[in-house]
Phi, psi and omega in degrees: 000135180219166184237134177253124178279126179203159176251114182274141179291149179297147179288141178230147176274136177259125178258164177304331180291341180275347183282154179301141177288135180300148179293143176277161177243131189240153174221170172246135170250125182234137185232140172254116192283338182249022180061221184274010174282164166057229193278337175052054188253354177054039176234012185288325172222118179233129182231146166262133180236125180239132170270120184249108180297152180299141185271338181229163183301322182266006183278186180235144170295153181224159169245127178252126183242124183235117174293141181230339180201151177221094184267000182261161174262341179279159175284124178233131184250141183253136181233141168231119186052237179261016180263133173263110182286325178133183179278138192299319179297317180295320180298331181265000181072029182251154176297142179299139177081001182250116177297145180207148178075026182227015175069194181054044177089355177282151180293147171286167181250135175278095186289345176292343181256002181270130184267131172276149178246135181241142179224136177286144179226164181291161181299329183264012182287130176229130180298323182298337180257338190244357187297326182289328182267332189263340180241139169203165178227137174241144180240134175269110183286172186296337178271007179089354181285135177261127184236126178281146183286159176242134176284137177262123172238311179210124182235115184274338190268004182083173189285352180259013179298147183301326184283003180264013182283336180286162172306143182238146186230137178240143171254123192225162177300153187297335182274359183294139176244140186274158176298152175290164184301136179070014177249114181299151184298331179289338176277345177257319181230084186298337180281358177303324181296330177288324183288321183290346173261348182207108187295346181283343183277063183289342185281010177300334182288344184270341181269104184231074185286347184235078184305329181292346179268003183241134182292136175274109187291144177236007181279000000 
């Protein structure tokens, strides 16, 4: 039998606030403000959306929304539930009507100065179930008409369908990068055409044969 001399640290109580905060889960929301007209690049309004689990037993889950790019010249407004987040250029600190954060000669965005917005949500809130009802984008067209965006899930008629004239919104994996300015999505992601005719072709985001047509993210 032997004795080891040591100094033991005092006992401390660990509270839920001392535990590591759960990791957030992120997605990208990308919007094309003119529907299937013009460049069709899905970089006119780009947002990062994170679901942040509650950190303490008595806390609330939150959704964190961060603007990351504004490739359109028109005014586009972002909404979450009944909250008006604001116009995308203003949210990014950019001059109105000037594309930014989309390459091809457009200015980069200083993301250290971009403010994220957080909103509390219910315990059973899931983005996969609520994105269509809780998020939307509206664009003010050149004639002054305001048009609310439509979520794209499955389009049987191809990209030239009459119903594609409204702003369109995509929910995408967090690592997705948007096409550079004036580069159509089919020139960046050619398999997109397969997905809009068949919702099962989710791997269209992985085929990127033309890296120069995709923005190199700095956020």
